[in-house]
Every structure is written in C-alpha cells, then in structure tokens.
C-alpha positions, 0 to 999 in steps of 0.5 A: 400051411401052403403059401396060397393060404394068404392069396386072397383071390376072389373069383365068384360064381357065374351062371352056367358052364361053358360048352366043351366043344367051343374054344374058350375065349378070354374076352368072352368067357374069362374076363367077365368072371374076373370083372364081375367080382374080382376087381373089387379086391384086385382091380385098379383101386385095390390090389390085395396081396399085390395082385391085380386081375384086370388084364391077362398080363397082370394075372400072369405077373401075379401078386406077392406070391408070384405068377398066378398062372403057368400058360399050358399048365393049369394044374400048376397055376396058383389061380386054379389051386386057389379056386379049387382048394388044391394042396390045402389052399384056402378056397377063394373067394373066401365068401359065397358064392364060389365058382361053379364047376363049369367056370373052373373048367373054363379057367382051366381050358383057357390056361391049358390052351396057352392063356391067350389074350389080346396084346392091346388089352387096356387095364382099368383107369385108376382113380385111387388117390388119398385125400388124407392131408399129410399126403397132399403137397405142402402149401405155404399159406399167407400169414394171417392178420391179427388184432393184437399186433403188439404180441408179434415177434415173427410169423409164427405168432400170427398163426397162433394168435389168429387161432386164439383170437378166433376162440376168444383166448388171450395169450399169456404174458412173456416170462421174466428174463431169468426164466427165459435164459434158463429155458433157452439154455436148457432147450438149446444146450441141455445145461443150466446157465451160470449165475454170471450169464444170468446177470449179464442177460438180466442187466443187458438193456439193449433191445436185441439182448434176447436175440444175441443170447439165442445166437450165442447159445446156438453157436456153442459146441454144447448145442450139438450135444443137446440136439445130438441126443435128440437125433440119436434117439431116432437113430436107436444109438447104443454102445452094444449089440443087444440081445442076450450076449449084448457085446460092446460095439465100436460105433461112438465115432458115428455119435461124434459125427452127429454132434459135429454135423449139428454144430456146423449146421449141416443142412438137414437134406445133406445130413440125411443123404450122408447118413443113408448113403454117404458111402455112395457120394462121389469121392466119399470122405471118411466122415461121410462113410462114418455117417452111414453108421445111422443104419448100423445101429440095429441090434445084432444077435451073436447067440450060437445056432442062429440063422444068420440070414434071418437076422440079416433080414431082420436088420433090413426090416429094422432099417426100413421101419426106422426110415419110415418112422424118422423121415416120413412119420409113418408106420410103414412097419405094418406092411412087413406082413400085409398091406397097410390096414389104414394107409395107402401103402402095400406090402409089395411097396414095403419090399420095394423100399426094402430093396433099396437097403438090401444091397449093403455090406456091413464092414468096420471102417478103420479111422485115422489119417492115411499115414496112420492107417498105413502104419497099422496095415504095416504092423498087421503085415509084420504080425502076419509074417511072424504068425506064418513062421510060428504056425509050423511050430505051434500045434495049438488049435481051437479044438485043443484049446477047448479040451484044455479048458474043459480039463482044467481042474479047480486046482489048475485054475488057481495056478493061472493069473487072476485075469485069466481065471476071470475070463474062464468064469465068463460063459464062452459065447459071452466073451469079448474078442479081447478076452478070447485072444487073452485066453488063447494066449494063456493056452499057447503059453501052457502048450509051450511048456508042454512042448519043451517038457515033452523031450523028457521021454525022448531017448535019442540025443539028436531028437531031444536036441532038435525038439528042444531047439524047436520049442525054444524057437517057438518060445522066441517067436511067440515073444516077438509076436507078443511084443509086436502086438503090444507096440502095434499102433491101434486106432479107432474103428466104427461100423458103417454101410458099404454098397455091394458090387453085386446087388442082392435079389429082393423078394416079397416075404409072404407073411413077413417070413424070411423063408417064404419068398414071393414075387421079386421086386425092384427098388421103388417108392409107394405110389401115393408119393411123388415118383423118384424124379428121373427114374420112373422108367428105370427102377433097376439099379436104384440105390440108397442114394436115390432113396435119400435124395427122394426123402428130402426132395421138396416135392415129398409132402412128409419129410419137412413136415415131420422134422419141423413137427419134431422140433416143435414137439421139443419146445412145446411138449407136443407137436402140432401133430400130436402123433409125431410118429404117425402122420397116417390116417390113424394119427391126429390132425394138426392143431394148426395146419397152416402153421405146420405147412408154413414151417415146412416150407420155411425149412426148405426155403432156409436151405434145410438149416436146422439152426434157422428153425430153432432160432425162428421158434425160440424168438417167437412170442409164443415160445417166450410166454410164461408157463404158469397154469391158468384157471381160465384154460382148464375147461377150454384148452386143458392140454394147451393145444392152442398154445395160450401159454408155455409148458413145464417139461421135466428134463430128459434123463441125460440132462438131469445128470448134466444139470447137476454136473454143471451146478456142482462145478464138476462138469467136464466140457470135453466133446466126443471120444469113447463112451465113459463109465460113471458110477452105478449101483452094484449088481446091475448085471445079475439079471443079464446073461453075460456079466459086464465089466463096468469099471467106474472112471476116475478123473474128468471122464467120471464127470462127462455129460450123460450123452457119453455114458456107455449104453448097454442095451441089456442093462442101461445105466439105472439113472437113464432108465428111471428117467425114461431114456429109450432102450435103443431097440428101435427108433424113438421119436418122442420120449415118455415123461413119467413121475415116479418115486424111484426118480426122487430116490435116485436123486437123493441116494444114487452114488453119482448124485451124492458126489454132485451134492458133495461137490456143490456143497464144497463149491458153495463154501468156496465161492459163495461168500462170507456168510450163510445168507450169501452162500444159500443165495448162491447155492440157490442160483447155481441150481435154479438161476433165480434168487430164493424167495424169503420163505425159501431162504428161511427154510433152507437156513433152518435146515442148515442150522438143524444139521449143524452148519458144517460141511455135511450140513451143506451137503444136506442142503445141496441134496435138497436143492438137487432134488427139487422138482424145479431143478429137474424141470424146464419152466 
C-alpha cells in the first residue's frame, strides 16, 4: 500500500478543460479548483492529514506525507498521483464528482511550468476556535452566597452548598471524631491511627483540634509515601522492564525522589519541571537528574531479534501519551495515527510534541557523593588494567562459551556448583547481567584447567614450562581480578534522561508506522492552547525544559484543573470532572465548574503547593460529612455528584497491606531504599517466560509498606493484583475498585495476611489487658479505631470461647477482624 493511501486530497470536478494554447494561470485556472471543493477539508478551518491548500505555498509545503508538488515535475508530485490514482494511490476526492481530464491537465501544466504563483498570496483567515469549556482560560469565580452559613468551613463549602440549596437538598451532618481521624489518617498517610492517637483527638477540647491534626499528618514522613503512590501510578512505575523477559531495572531512587519531593512540599510546577527536564536546569543537581526517571519508566523490550529503533520510537510515543494524560488530561495518544476525531489536536501537532521528547539519551546515573563515585571509577580503572594484562593469556570468548555450554552433558553439569547449574536452567535471553557474568566466570575457570592440562601433549620441556608458566600467570591474574571485583565499592544507580548534543530529526509517522516517515516537524504545542511564551517565532531548538514550563504556565487552561480534579477524586471517589483522564469533548462536564476553576486558580495562587490544597479540601465541611447512605438521595443523586455526603472507599492494594501491618504492630517505618520481597504464594512464575528469583525477606524488610514491594510487570505480587493495583504498562490516573471473592480469600489465607493475624493476636495478648473483654476491645480498636458495639463484642466473645481461648483462638479472632469490610474501607 502506498503512502498516499492516507492522503485525503479533495480536488473536485469543475466544468470544461483549459485551452491547450493558453498558458495556465494559477489565480484564474488552478486556485478556483482548489477553492470550490478542497478548502472544506484543507482550508483554514480544517487541515486533514496536516494539508492546507488555500495558498500555493501551503500546497508546496504539503501535509503529513511531505510536499504535495515538485515544481517542474508533475509526474512526481503527490497531488497528481492522488487525483489520478497513479502508483495504486487511492483516488481523491474520495467521493464523486472527480476531476475531469482537462482539470487534471491544468494542474499538470501549472506544475510542469514551475508552479508559479503570486508571492503575496494571502491565506484564508481562520475562525477555528474551540468553545469547549476545558480549553477556555480559568476564571476565578466569586464565592457564592448561601443561606446555611453555619456549615461553612472554607470557600469550598459555599460552592457545594449553593448547588445543594438550589436543588433543595440538605448536607449530611459531620462525622464523629473517631471516623474523622481514621478517615484523615488513611487519606493523608495510608495508615490507620493508633488507639492513643484516637483518644488524644477525641478528648481534645480545643477549637482547632481538627486543624492541628491535619497539620500533624501533613508533616508526617509517611505523607510522602501515601501520596507518592498516587503519583507513581501516573508515572507507571515498576521495578522491571516489562515484555516477556521482564528483567529487573535500577530505578527505585526515582521512587524515593518522589516521596522526598512530596514530603518537602516541592511546588507542583517545579515538581513537573524536574521530572520532565531536571537535567536541563542550570547546574542540575544529582537529585534533579534522578527526577527525570519519570520518563524512564517506559517498558523496555529485550527480546532477541527486535528492531531497536521501533521500540525506541514506541518509548517516545509512550512518553507523549503519558505527558498528555497526566498533565493535560487528554487522549492525545489518539493522534499517533491520525488527527483526533473529537478534540482539536492534529497528527502533525502530536509529532511536534514528540519532537520535544525525541532528543534524549537514556543513560544510567551513578549515585553517591563525588568521592564515592570517584572511588568506584578508580576501582573500575584497576579492574580494566588487570583485564588488559589478562586478555593475551585468556583465549575465552563468547563463541567459545556458547560451545562450552552446548557441549555440557548432564553428568558434566552435575560437577558444576549448584548456583551455576541453576543459571544454566534459565533460558539465555532471560539471564540477568549478574547471572551472565557468573556463568562466564565458571567457563573461564574451566578453561584455566584446560590451559594447564594442555601441556601434557607438549614434548619440548621448554615449551611445556612456558605453557605452564603462562597458565599459572593467567590463574594468578584471574584470582587478583576476582578479589578486586569482590572488594570494589558498589553504589546505587538509576535510569535517567539526558539531552543529546546533536538533536534528532523528527518526522510525522504516517499511520503511526515508524517505517513510514512523512513531513519533518519541529517542537511545538497544539494551536488550541496558548503559545509557548517567547518562542512563537523560534521553534527550532526548543527542548523538554520549554515543554515542562509551558505545561505549568498559569495561562495553560488544563494542568491546574487536571491536578486539582485528581486530588478531589481521591477524597470523594470521583472528580468534579468524572472522566479525569479525558477533559476533551468526549469527557463529562464538571459537576461544579465554578468550584473546579476556583480550585485551579487557588493552586496557582498558593504557589502550586499541594499540601495547601490537601489542607483546604480536608478542612472543608464537605469533606467532614458523614458517609452514611441516605434514602432521600437515592432518586435525586444516587451517585453523590452533588456531594450531600461523604463516600465509603475501599483502600487501595498497598494500603490494605499497610493497615494490617500497622494493626499487627509489624510495620517497618523505614523510608526508601531498594524494593523488598515479602512472602507470596509458590508458583507465581510458572506462567511467565522467565522464572524470577523471589526470595522472601526476613527481618524488618519483610514488613515494609506495600509501596516498596518489588513490582514485576509480567507477574506482580498477587495481593496487589487482586486489589486492583495497575499493571504499570501505562499511566494510571484512576484505579478501579472491584469487589471479588478472591479479595476475601486473600485476606483469610495469604501467607502474609496469616502472619499479620498471628502478630495481631500476640500483640493483643501482650498489650490488651488482663481479661478477654479488654483484649477484644483493644483488638477492635487496633483494627477499626472505634469501640465495638455490644452485639459485636458478644459475637467475638462467642467465637473466642468456641475456639478454646488459647493463642490460636486469638489468631482466629484476628483473622476475622482483618477480613472485615470495615477494616479495608475508609468511611
């Protein structure tokens, strides 16, 4: 299929051929053909396939497929091929009437004559402008007046109450203090409160007790962990490369950067700039370079035989789509192959965004102090020097290693160390770099023995002595090399972006196919948005830094709206715009448009501080309402879009684990560091191409927060999957919340959950008081924060008695409590 199959040129039929003897005039003979029927699809208002035909210059410039004509060569011109169907090109226009032979002849004659046209030809004036609400500037609305001023805690409540009063709906009462502290603790930290914290808050008579609680939680280091998880979903963070091989990757320092940045309340505009372009900042720090790991979270295909350029392009496409989804809340990925069907974004504009991200290399950054990095560099230099001495004495090579492995019989394999046998059982393209190095080491040791034994067949004493000397020298150097490698300092590394000195050329990929390159483009932003300030006439040379700053420019109508909407979504289950990842024309309009814009402008007014926005939302009376269902709302607002109450939300996958760890007393509160391996069921990797070495941690690392669980893309930890953790293959801006029997079975029978139940039982027996009544109340408060009701106390007592009241009986009670719907739900 030819490239022009997708060039939608519309050149319609007009009456009568042009006289052959008369020279073809562009204004008299050619432009009327274009004007009558072409401008509808290729004029000022619409440019299908990036093609505009209302001036000769635009025709020469062409569209996504490149120039539409070659002056002097009509047979090579795309426009002629399109209107004639030459070279199996789809004939244009696609519908009747088609061009008459005389009209085609006029076009040919004009092109063959040099395609002359007036230099001062003016294009049509575009009146194209989207009137869709999300593309309009944010306007800070006046805070509305309401009748029920007693319910006002901050301006948010006025917007919500104004709508409720208009509909004649009363808001719900404020939740009790126990519910409020548990709600706040889970929302801000992802952890339930301790009984002592509940008592302190419930018994605090000061009028600002609630506000001080909010401030205390926001200042906790665990705030960064809870809200770091929110951001890592959007960053599609994982600890492995994905695809079938799914090798481990060093990128946990980026995860730790996110946690630290949120804890120190790095303003969101700077948070954005550092992640998209930290390496381009003046005198970029190590931390700012680490931040660019945001766009290194793309999957990497390591299979043999792949086209490396194809998957490099796919990674850039992922970055463009992720940027559009995370910051703009738009489905820009629809433009990879064609103009957006619904939103005012063209395919050419998509590749202009692509151009911003196409000029980065993908190195691995070594972390540590300058002295530590220098020590590692020195050690590598010593290793390289030894390897240079060893090379003339070491005849081993990859081909020889491959022959050695293929010739290993079952009996010979049994003579090798167990760890080497295990590596040999892993398919070649699934071995980690460390495994490959270890196998090469085993091969070299085998070859060392062969080197010395080879002297047996040598008759000359001098030659035999020389060979033995060389063999022994080889063994000695290899020993030194092994010892040096064992003692060489090793430090963490992480994957980052780094701008290239020589930028790549970016072209439109016709149909999204990396092999079909169309017109060349330079960095730019869609025309429906405000232009890049100060760069309107100088697009060449723009880089990721300009793109990042444009995203958080207050004139950009989307970023602030999108971010405050996502914050709102986490507190109320749905955003003010329900389709949080689609602010385009196919998305839902905001339920409270004035409130959305007020919050967006407030975010900017607060210096893009996220903690200020969290505090604003959670201190509102709207947030503090009871979540109890109300029969009067079932018919008028069943989905609670008017916010007459709070909502019950099941905890996210990681926080289900964290809540159990906290209640049981097992939680390790260590922040950051390499990902960990808590217990998981056997056989998880029977269905993956490559087996993974999942060795459960012992000690404190076994009880780290779910945020730190090593995430293999090909087979995530089952407890994460069953509770709807995203697969990290693309940006996730809103998690699903399902309700399945597998969740109950996991809470009852998973090895980790059973350990938590055992620890909770031991904690209750150790700390819960002198009798079963006190212990049951303590266990209940550890899990649910509140006191048990009489009937609940009675039923738990009956269960304890039936199980025999011993330690195992308490484990049974603990399993019940940790499996309650209320335990895994934020009220």
